[in-house]
The first five atom37 places (N, CA, C, CB, O) and aatype in JSON, in Angstrom:
{
  "aatype": [12, 19, 0, 6, 1, 6, 11, 10, 15, 9, 1, 16, 19, 6, 7, 3, 12, 1, 2, 10, 15, 0, 13, 11, 3, 6, 15, 13, 3, 10, 9, 13, 8, 14, 19, 15, 15, 19, 13, 4, 14, 6, 19, 1, 14, 19, 17, 11, 6, 0, 18, 1, 19, 10, 1, 8, 7, 7, 10, 10, 10, 0, 7, 10, 0, 2, 14, 9, 18, 13, 19, 13, 7, 16, 8, 10, 3, 6, 5, 6, 16, 10, 5, 0, 11, 18, 15, 9, 14, 9, 1, 9, 17, 11, 0, 17, 16, 1, 11, 9],
  "atom_mask": [
    [1, 1, 1, 1, 1],
    [1, 1, 1, 1, 1],
    [1, 1, 1, 1, 1],
    [1, 1, 1, 1, 1],
    [1, 1, 1, 1, 1],
    [1, 1, 1, 1, 1],
    [1, 1, 1, 1, 1],
    [1, 1, 1, 1, 1],
    [1, 1, 1, 1, 1],
    [1, 1, 1, 1, 1],
    [1, 1, 1, 1, 1],
    [1, 1, 1, 1, 1],
    [1, 1, 1, 1, 1],
    [1, 1, 1, 1, 1],
    [1, 1, 1, 0, 1],
    [1, 1, 1, 1, 1],
    [1, 1, 1, 1, 1],
    [1, 1, 1, 1, 1],
    [1, 1, 1, 1, 1],
    [1, 1, 1, 1, 1],
    [1, 1, 1, 1, 1],
    [1, 1, 1, 1, 1],
    [1, 1, 1, 1, 1],
    [1, 1, 1, 1, 1],
    [1, 1, 1, 1, 1],
    [1, 1, 1, 1, 1],
    [1, 1, 1, 1, 1],
    [1, 1, 1, 1, 1],
    [1, 1, 1, 1, 1],
    [1, 1, 1, 1, 1],
    [1, 1, 1, 1, 1],
    [1, 1, 1, 1, 1],
    [1, 1, 1, 1, 1],
    [1, 1, 1, 1, 1],
    [1, 1, 1, 1, 1],
    [1, 1, 1, 1, 1],
    [1, 1, 1, 1, 1],
    [1, 1, 1, 1, 1],
    [1, 1, 1, 1, 1],
    [1, 1, 1, 1, 1],
    [1, 1, 1, 1, 1],
    [1, 1, 1, 1, 1],
    [1, 1, 1, 1, 1],
    [1, 1, 1, 1, 1],
    [1, 1, 1, 1, 1],
    [1, 1, 1, 1, 1],
    [1, 1, 1, 1, 1],
    [1, 1, 1, 1, 1],
    [1, 1, 1, 1, 1],
    [1, 1, 1, 1, 1],
    [1, 1, 1, 1, 1],
    [1, 1, 1, 1, 1],
    [1, 1, 1, 1, 1],
    [1, 1, 1, 1, 1],
    [1, 1, 1, 1, 1],
    [1, 1, 1, 1, 1],
    [1, 1, 1, 0, 1],
    [1, 1, 1, 0, 1],
    [1, 1, 1, 1, 1],
    [1, 1, 1, 1, 1],
    [1, 1, 1, 1, 1],
    [1, 1, 1, 1, 1],
    [1, 1, 1, 0, 1],
    [1, 1, 1, 1, 1],
    [1, 1, 1, 1, 1],
    [1, 1, 1, 1, 1],
    [1, 1, 1, 1, 1],
    [1, 1, 1, 1, 1],
    [1, 1, 1, 1, 1],
    [1, 1, 1, 1, 1],
    [1, 1, 1, 1, 1],
    [1, 1, 1, 1, 1],
    [1, 1, 1, 0, 1],
    [1, 1, 1, 1, 1],
    [1, 1, 1, 1, 1],
    [1, 1, 1, 1, 1],
    [1, 1, 1, 1, 1],
    [1, 1, 1, 1, 1],
    [1, 1, 1, 1, 1],
    [1, 1, 1, 1, 1],
    [1, 1, 1, 1, 1],
    [1, 1, 1, 1, 1],
    [1, 1, 1, 1, 1],
    [1, 1, 1, 1, 1],
    [1, 1, 1, 1, 1],
    [1, 1, 1, 1, 1],
    [1, 1, 1, 1, 1],
    [1, 1, 1, 1, 1],
    [1, 1, 1, 1, 1],
    [1, 1, 1, 1, 1],
    [1, 1, 1, 1, 1],
    [1, 1, 1, 1, 1],
    [1, 1, 1, 1, 1],
    [1, 1, 1, 1, 1],
    [1, 1, 1, 1, 1],
    [1, 1, 1, 1, 1],
    [1, 1, 1, 1, 1],
    [1, 1, 1, 1, 1],
    [1, 1, 1, 1, 1],
    [1, 1, 1, 1, 1]
  ],
  "atom_positions": [
    [[74.56, -39.39, 39.18], [73.81, -40.6, 38.9], [73.39, -40.64, 37.43], [72.59, -40.69, 39.81], [73.47, -41.68, 36.78]],
    [[72.96, -39.48, 36.92], [72.54, -39.44, 35.53], [73.72, -39.67, 34.6], [71.87, -38.09, 35.21], [73.62, -40.4, 33.61]],
    [[74.85, -39.04, 34.91], [76.05, -39.22, 34.08], [76.48, -40.68, 34.07], [77.21, -38.33, 34.6], [76.84, -41.22, 33.03]],
    [[76.42, -41.32, 35.22], [76.78, -42.73, 35.28], [75.81, -43.57, 34.47], [76.8, -43.21, 36.74], [76.21, -44.45, 33.71]],
    [[74.52, -43.29, 34.63], [73.5, -44.03, 33.9], [73.65, -43.87, 32.4], [72.11, -43.58, 34.33], [73.5, -44.84, 31.65]],
    [[73.95, -42.65, 31.96], [74.08, -42.36, 30.54], [75.49, -42.58, 30.01], [73.65, -40.94, 30.26], [75.77, -42.32, 28.84]],
    [[76.37, -43.07, 30.88], [77.77, -43.33, 30.52], [78.47, -42.08, 29.97], [77.85, -44.46, 29.48], [79.14, -42.11, 28.94]],
    [[78.27, -40.98, 30.7], [78.9, -39.71, 30.33], [80.13, -39.47, 31.2], [77.9, -38.55, 30.47], [80.13, -39.76, 32.4]],
    [[81.15, -38.96, 30.58], [82.36, -38.61, 31.32], [82.28, -37.13, 31.67], [83.64, -38.93, 30.5], [82.17, -36.28, 30.79]],
    [[82.34, -36.83, 32.95], [82.24, -35.44, 33.4], [83.49, -35.08, 34.19], [80.96, -35.22, 34.27], [83.95, -35.83, 35.05]],
    [[84.02, -33.91, 33.87], [85.17, -33.38, 34.61], [84.76, -32.03, 35.14], [86.46, -33.28, 33.7], [84.3, -31.17, 34.38]],
    [[84.91, -31.82, 36.43], [84.58, -30.52, 37.01], [85.86, -29.76, 37.32], [83.73, -30.69, 38.29], [86.87, -30.35, 37.72]],
    [[85.82, -28.46, 37.12], [86.97, -27.6, 37.38], [86.47, -26.42, 38.18], [87.66, -27.14, 36.04], [85.56, -25.7, 37.75]],
    [[87.05, -26.21, 39.34], [86.68, -25.05, 40.16], [87.58, -23.88, 39.76], [86.81, -25.36, 41.68], [88.79, -24.05, 39.62]],
    [[86.99, -22.71, 39.6], [87.79, -21.57, 39.21], [87.01, -20.28, 39.26], [0.0, 0.0, 0.0], [85.96, -20.19, 39.91]],
    [[87.52, -19.3, 38.58], [86.94, -17.96, 38.52], [86.42, -17.74, 37.11], [87.99, -16.87, 38.92], [87.14, -17.96, 36.13]],
    [[85.18, -17.3, 36.99], [84.59, -17.1, 35.66], [85.31, -16.04, 34.84], [83.14, -16.74, 35.79], [85.11, -15.95, 33.63]],
    [[86.14, -15.22, 35.48], [86.9, -14.2, 34.76], [88.21, -14.74, 34.2], [87.19, -13.03, 35.67], [88.87, -14.05, 33.42]],
    [[88.57, -15.95, 34.58], [89.83, -16.54, 34.13], [89.6, -18.0, 33.79], [90.94, -16.39, 35.22], [89.59, -18.87, 34.67]],
    [[89.42, -18.27, 32.51], [89.18, -19.64, 32.05], [90.44, -20.21, 31.4], [88.01, -19.68, 31.06], [90.35, -21.0, 30.45]],
    [[91.6, -19.81, 31.9], [92.86, -20.23, 31.29], [93.08, -21.74, 31.37], [94.01, -19.52, 31.97], [93.96, -22.27, 30.69]],
    [[92.3, -22.45, 32.18], [92.4, -23.91, 32.24], [91.88, -24.55, 30.95], [91.61, -24.44, 33.45], [92.08, -25.75, 30.73]],
    [[91.22, -23.76, 30.1], [90.62, -24.28, 28.87], [91.25, -23.65, 27.64], [89.12, -24.04, 28.87], [91.58, -22.46, 27.63]],
    [[91.4, -24.46, 26.61], [91.95, -23.97, 25.34], [90.92, -23.1, 24.62], [92.39, -25.16, 24.44], [89.73, -23.16, 24.91]],
    [[91.4, -22.31, 23.67], [90.51, -21.52, 22.82], [89.53, -22.47, 22.12], [91.31, -20.69, 21.77], [89.88, -23.58, 21.75]],
    [[88.3, -22.01, 21.96], [87.25, -22.73, 21.24], [87.09, -24.17, 21.73], [87.54, -22.73, 19.76], [87.04, -25.11, 20.93]],
    [[87.01, -24.34, 23.05], [86.9, -25.69, 23.59], [85.48, -26.08, 24.04], [87.82, -25.82, 24.75], [85.27, -27.2, 24.51]],
    [[84.52, -25.17, 23.89], [83.14, -25.47, 24.3], [82.15, -25.2, 23.16], [82.77, -24.65, 25.53], [82.27, -24.22, 22.43]],
    [[81.18, -26.09, 23.04], [80.07, -25.9, 22.1], [78.95, -25.1, 22.75], [79.54, -27.25, 21.6], [78.16, -24.44, 22.06]],
    [[78.88, -25.16, 24.06], [77.8, -24.52, 24.8], [78.34, -23.95, 26.1], [76.65, -25.52, 25.09], [79.07, -24.62, 26.83]],
    [[77.98, -22.71, 26.37], [78.26, -22.1, 27.67], [76.92, -21.71, 28.27], [79.24, -20.86, 27.54], [76.14, -20.98, 27.65]],
    [[76.67, -22.19, 29.47], [75.47, -21.8, 30.21], [75.9, -20.87, 31.33], [74.69, -23.05, 30.76], [76.62, -21.28, 32.25]],
    [[75.47, -19.64, 31.23], [75.85, -18.62, 32.21], [74.58, -18.11, 32.88], [76.65, -17.45, 31.53], [73.88, -17.26, 32.33]],
    [[74.27, -18.62, 34.08], [73.08, -18.12, 34.78], [73.35, -16.68, 35.25], [72.7, -19.04, 35.99], [74.36, -16.09, 34.87]],
    [[72.5, -16.15, 36.03], [72.63, -14.76, 36.46], [73.76, -14.63, 37.49], [71.29, -14.25, 37.05], [73.62, -13.93, 38.49]],
    [[74.87, -15.3, 37.23], [75.97, -15.3, 38.2], [76.85, -14.07, 38.07], [76.81, -16.53, 38.03], [77.64, -13.79, 38.98]],
    [[76.75, -13.33, 36.98], [77.61, -12.15, 36.83], [77.29, -11.06, 37.84], [77.48, -11.6, 35.42], [78.08, -10.14, 38.02]],
    [[76.13, -11.14, 38.5], [75.82, -10.15, 39.54], [76.74, -10.29, 40.74], [74.36, -10.28, 39.98], [76.81, -9.39, 41.57]],
    [[77.44, -11.42, 40.84], [78.37, -11.65, 41.95], [79.8, -11.32, 41.56], [78.28, -13.1, 42.41], [80.72, -11.52, 42.36]],
    [[80.0, -10.81, 40.38], [81.34, -10.57, 39.85], [81.64, -9.07, 39.84], [81.49, -11.17, 38.43], [80.84, -8.3, 39.32]],
    [[82.78, -8.65, 40.41], [83.09, -7.22, 40.43], [83.41, -6.65, 39.06], [84.25, -6.97, 41.36], [83.26, -5.44, 38.85]],
    [[83.84, -7.47, 38.12], [84.12, -7.02, 36.75], [83.53, -8.04, 35.77], [85.66, -6.85, 36.51], [83.89, -9.21, 35.82]],
    [[82.64, -7.59, 34.9], [82.01, -8.54, 33.97], [82.72, -8.63, 32.61], [80.57, -8.15, 33.76], [82.58, -9.63, 31.92]],
    [[83.46, -7.61, 32.23], [84.13, -7.67, 30.93], [85.03, -8.9, 30.77], [84.96, -6.42, 30.72], [84.96, -9.57, 29.74]],
    [[85.86, -9.23, 31.77], [86.69, -10.43, 31.61], [85.85, -11.71, 31.46], [87.62, -10.57, 32.81], [86.27, -12.65, 30.78]],
    [[84.69, -11.75, 32.08], [83.81, -12.92, 31.97], [83.41, -13.12, 30.52], [82.55, -12.76, 32.85], [83.52, -14.23, 29.99]],
    [[82.94, -12.06, 29.87], [82.47, -12.17, 28.48], [83.63, -12.39, 27.51], [81.68, -10.92, 28.09], [83.49, -13.1, 26.52]],
    [[84.78, -11.78, 27.79], [85.95, -12.0, 26.93], [86.4, -13.45, 26.98], [87.11, -11.08, 27.35], [86.71, -14.05, 25.95]],
    [[86.43, -14.02, 28.18], [86.82, -15.42, 28.33], [85.79, -16.35, 27.7], [87.01, -15.76, 29.81], [86.15, -17.34, 27.06]],
    [[84.51, -16.03, 27.87], [83.46, -16.85, 27.25], [83.61, -16.84, 25.74], [82.06, -16.34, 27.66], [83.49, -17.87, 25.09]],
    [[83.88, -15.68, 25.18], [84.09, -15.56, 23.73], [85.29, -16.4, 23.28], [84.3, -14.08, 23.33], [85.24, -17.06, 22.25]],
    [[86.34, -16.37, 24.07], [87.56, -17.09, 23.71], [87.37, -18.6, 23.71], [88.68, -16.71, 24.65], [87.84, -19.28, 22.81]],
    [[86.67, -19.13, 24.72], [86.55, -20.58, 24.84], [85.37, -21.17, 24.07], [86.43, -20.95, 26.28], [85.27, -22.39, 23.93]],
    [[84.47, -20.33, 23.58], [83.31, -20.81, 22.82], [83.71, -21.08, 21.37], [82.15, -19.8, 22.89], [84.29, -20.22, 20.72]],
    [[83.38, -22.26, 20.89], [83.67, -22.6, 19.5], [82.86, -21.73, 18.55], [83.38, -24.09, 19.24], [81.77, -21.28, 18.89]],
    [[83.4, -21.51, 17.35], [82.67, -20.78, 16.31], [81.36, -21.52, 16.05], [83.53, -20.64, 14.99], [81.37, -22.72, 15.78]],
    [[80.26, -20.81, 16.12], [78.95, -21.44, 15.94], [78.38, -22.02, 17.22], [0.0, 0.0, 0.0], [77.28, -22.57, 17.21]],
    [[79.12, -21.89, 18.33], [78.64, -22.39, 19.61], [77.53, -21.51, 20.17], [0.0, 0.0, 0.0], [77.22, -20.45, 19.63]],
    [[76.94, -21.96, 21.26], [75.83, -21.24, 21.87], [76.19, -20.73, 23.27], [74.59, -22.13, 21.95], [76.8, -21.44, 24.07]],
    [[75.8, -19.51, 23.53], [75.94, -18.92, 24.86], [74.54, -18.65, 25.37], [76.81, -17.6, 24.83], [73.81, -17.84, 24.81]],
    [[74.16, -19.34, 26.44], [72.87, -19.11, 27.08], [73.15, -18.33, 28.36], [72.11, -20.46, 27.38], [73.78, -18.84, 29.28]],
    [[72.67, -17.1, 28.41], [72.98, -16.24, 29.55], [71.72, -15.67, 30.17], [73.92, -15.11, 29.12], [70.8, -15.24, 29.46]],
    [[71.68, -15.67, 31.48], [70.61, -15.02, 32.21], [71.14, -13.69, 32.73], [0.0, 0.0, 0.0], [72.24, -13.62, 33.26]],
    [[70.36, -12.65, 32.58], [70.78, -11.32, 33.01], [69.68, -10.7, 33.86], [71.11, -10.42, 31.79], [68.49, -10.94, 33.63]],
    [[70.07, -9.91, 34.83], [69.1, -9.21, 35.67], [69.0, -7.76, 35.2], [69.5, -9.28, 37.17], [70.02, -7.08, 35.07]],
    [[67.81, -7.3, 34.95], [67.58, -5.92, 34.57], [67.68, -5.05, 35.82], [66.19, -5.74, 33.87], [67.01, -5.33, 36.81]],
    [[68.52, -4.02, 35.81], [68.68, -3.18, 37.0], [67.38, -2.57, 37.51], [69.66, -2.09, 36.71], [67.27, -2.27, 38.7]],
    [[66.42, -2.38, 36.65], [65.15, -1.79, 37.09], [64.46, -2.69, 38.12], [64.22, -1.55, 35.88], [63.67, -2.22, 38.94]],
    [[64.77, -3.97, 38.07], [64.25, -4.94, 39.02], [64.58, -4.52, 40.45], [64.82, -6.34, 38.73], [63.78, -4.71, 41.37]],
    [[65.76, -3.95, 40.64], [66.2, -3.58, 41.97], [65.47, -2.35, 42.51], [67.69, -3.32, 41.95], [65.47, -2.11, 43.72]],
    [[64.85, -1.57, 41.65], [64.12, -0.38, 42.08], [62.84, -0.76, 42.83], [63.78, 0.5, 40.87], [62.49, -0.14, 43.83]],
    [[62.16, -1.8, 42.33], [60.85, -2.15, 42.87], [60.9, -3.26, 43.93], [59.95, -2.57, 41.76], [59.89, -3.52, 44.58]],
    [[62.02, -3.91, 44.1], [62.12, -5.0, 45.06], [61.85, -6.34, 44.4], [0.0, 0.0, 0.0], [61.61, -6.41, 43.19]],
    [[61.89, -7.37, 45.19], [61.83, -8.72, 44.63], [60.43, -9.33, 44.64], [62.74, -9.61, 45.39], [60.22, -10.38, 44.03]],
    [[59.49, -8.71, 45.3], [58.15, -9.3, 45.41], [57.11, -8.44, 44.7], [57.77, -9.48, 46.9], [56.19, -7.91, 45.34]],
    [[57.25, -8.3, 43.4], [56.31, -7.47, 42.63], [54.89, -7.99, 42.73], [56.74, -7.39, 41.17], [53.93, -7.21, 42.71]],
    [[54.73, -9.29, 42.84], [53.39, -9.89, 42.91], [52.66, -9.51, 44.2], [53.49, -11.41, 42.8], [51.44, -9.65, 44.29]],
    [[53.39, -9.03, 45.18], [52.78, -8.64, 46.46], [52.41, -7.16, 46.49], [53.71, -8.96, 47.61], [51.88, -6.69, 47.5]],
    [[52.68, -6.41, 45.43], [52.38, -4.99, 45.39], [51.09, -4.75, 44.6], [53.56, -4.2, 44.76], [50.93, -5.27, 43.49]],
    [[50.2, -3.97, 45.16], [48.98, -3.64, 44.44], [49.28, -2.64, 43.33], [47.91, -3.06, 45.39], [48.75, -2.75, 42.22]],
    [[50.14, -1.68, 43.62], [50.59, -0.74, 42.59], [52.11, -0.78, 42.57], [50.06, 0.72, 42.87], [52.76, -0.97, 43.6]],
    [[52.66, -0.59, 41.4], [54.1, -0.61, 41.25], [54.68, 0.67, 41.83], [54.51, -0.78, 39.77], [54.43, 1.76, 41.31]],
    [[55.43, 0.56, 42.9], [55.96, 1.73, 43.58], [57.45, 1.52, 43.81], [55.21, 1.98, 44.91], [57.88, 0.5, 44.36]],
    [[58.24, 2.51, 43.37], [59.68, 2.42, 43.55], [60.02, 2.4, 45.04], [60.4, 3.61, 42.85], [59.53, 3.22, 45.82]],
    [[60.88, 1.44, 45.42], [61.29, 1.32, 46.81], [62.74, 1.73, 47.02], [61.09, -0.09, 47.28], [63.1, 2.24, 48.08]],
    [[63.57, 1.51, 46.0], [65.01, 1.73, 46.14], [65.53, 2.49, 44.92], [65.75, 0.39, 46.31], [64.9, 2.5, 43.87]],
    [[66.69, 3.12, 45.09], [67.34, 3.74, 43.93], [68.4, 2.76, 43.41], [67.99, 5.13, 44.31], [68.9, 1.92, 44.16]],
    [[68.73, 2.88, 42.15], [69.76, 2.02, 41.57], [71.12, 2.58, 41.98], [69.62, 1.94, 40.0], [71.4, 3.76, 41.76]],
    [[71.97, 1.75, 42.56], [73.32, 2.24, 42.89], [74.01, 2.7, 41.61], [74.17, 1.12, 43.59], [73.98, 2.0, 40.6]],
    [[74.63, 3.85, 41.64], [75.21, 4.46, 40.44], [76.23, 3.53, 39.79], [75.86, 5.8, 40.79], [76.35, 3.52, 38.56]],
    [[76.98, 2.76, 40.58], [77.99, 1.86, 40.02], [77.32, 0.81, 39.13], [78.8, 1.17, 41.15], [77.82, 0.5, 38.04]],
    [[76.2, 0.25, 39.57], [75.49, -0.75, 38.78], [74.93, -0.11, 37.52], [74.35, -1.4, 39.6], [75.04, -0.68, 36.44]],
    [[74.33, 1.08, 37.65], [73.74, 1.74, 36.49], [74.78, 2.06, 35.43], [73.02, 3.02, 36.92], [74.54, 1.86, 34.24]],
    [[75.94, 2.56, 35.85], [77.0, 2.89, 34.89], [77.5, 1.63, 34.19], [78.16, 3.61, 35.59], [77.72, 1.63, 32.98]],
    [[77.68, 0.55, 34.95], [78.16, -0.71, 34.35], [77.13, -1.25, 33.37], [78.46, -1.76, 35.45], [77.5, -1.8, 32.33]],
    [[75.84, -1.11, 33.67], [74.79, -1.65, 32.81], [74.69, -0.86, 31.51], [73.44, -1.63, 33.54], [74.48, -1.45, 30.44]],
    [[74.83, 0.44, 31.58], [74.62, 1.28, 30.41], [75.86, 1.46, 29.55], [74.12, 2.62, 30.83], [75.77, 1.94, 28.42]],
    [[77.03, 1.08, 30.08], [78.28, 1.22, 29.32], [78.36, 0.13, 28.27], [79.51, 1.16, 30.26], [77.95, -1.01, 28.51]],
    [[78.88, 0.46, 27.11], [79.05, -0.53, 26.05], [80.15, -1.51, 26.42], [79.38, 0.15, 24.7], [81.19, -1.13, 26.95]],
    [[79.91, -2.76, 26.15], [80.91, -3.81, 26.42], [81.82, -3.94, 25.24], [80.25, -5.16, 26.75], [82.74, -4.76, 25.26]]
  ]
}
């Protein structure tokens, strides 16, 4: 409705964030990447593709989850004292600490 009201042309493409081959190099001024990489088994291809399709001087807005969040659970406001509930799965910790 907003696009119609503002006379914007929108094209949606369904795909995999690790493969943006539907788009030419440097075809975006802005990439908005919410915390969706937590659902991806490999994040390196995501960032490589984002780099490829982002124009020089473009903006990448990314949300990231800190692995320490998973140690204490999701309801920190309900805890009187901060107490570790879970351990970080080693696969997540290694992926987080490895250089991209």
